[in-house]
N, C-alpha and C positions, 0 to 999 in steps of 0.2 A: 503494501499499502503504499503511495506517495506520503509527503511529509503536511501536503495542506489538508489529506485528508484526513489524516490523523490528529490533528487538528480540530474539525471537524468534529472529527469522536471524540476528541475527549472534550470539547465542551457540549457539547449530545450525553454523555455521563455523567460532566459538575452537573445536571440539572435533574437529571433520573431520580426521581426519588424510586427505594427501595422498596417499597409495598407495590410499584407496578414499574413493566416494559414502556408506559405509551411516555412520549416523554412532550411536551408543548416547547414550544422556542419560540422565538422573536430571533433578528436574524443582525442585533443587537451582540446578541452572547460570540462569534462571529469577528476571528480577529478583521483588521481592516483589509491586513490584504486578500480578503477570501472572499468578502461581501460582495465585490461588483460579481462574484459568479457561482456562488450563492448554491442556485438550480443542482447547475453541474455537481458542484459537490457532493452534494447530498444527492444526487444520480449514480456516485460512484461509489459514494456506501454501501446502497442497492447492491448494485451488478456484484462487489467484495462480500456480499452477503451479512452485514454487521447491520444493517436497517432495515424495515419493511414498512408498509401498513403509509410509505411518505405519503401524508397532503399538507402541499404549500398555496400561500400567498403571497400577497403583497411582500409581506413586512415579515413573515414568520411560519409556523405551521405546527403538525402533525408527526411522531414516528414512531412507531413499536422501535428501541431496541432490540435484537436479536441477540442467542445465547453467543455467539461465535464474538459479538462485542467485547463483551464482560471476560472472556478471556485473553482478547489479543495481546495485552501491556503483557501480560507475564510470561504466554508462549515468546512474541519476538524478545521478550528477555532470556529469553531461554536461547533461542537460535543466536543474535547477537554474543551470545557467552560463548557457547560451544565456536565462534567464528574466528576467535582468537582465542581461544587452545590447539 
């Protein structure tokens, strides 16, 4: 996954409550450099299998954070660790 998609995913995970996989967001939570292409970035996360049920509108939306997104950081850390051994 590219670094912009990772940054968007991190923002979505920070907005997620423990009780639900549904995330409501507004575009202001995302890094400024990604706000002009947020639709493309969110669609990339759908394609990567990290989010689903995406509904977006003018300045926000909803999505479901899928299980692979919850373990992505841990898996990426393990892979990076093994690359440097």
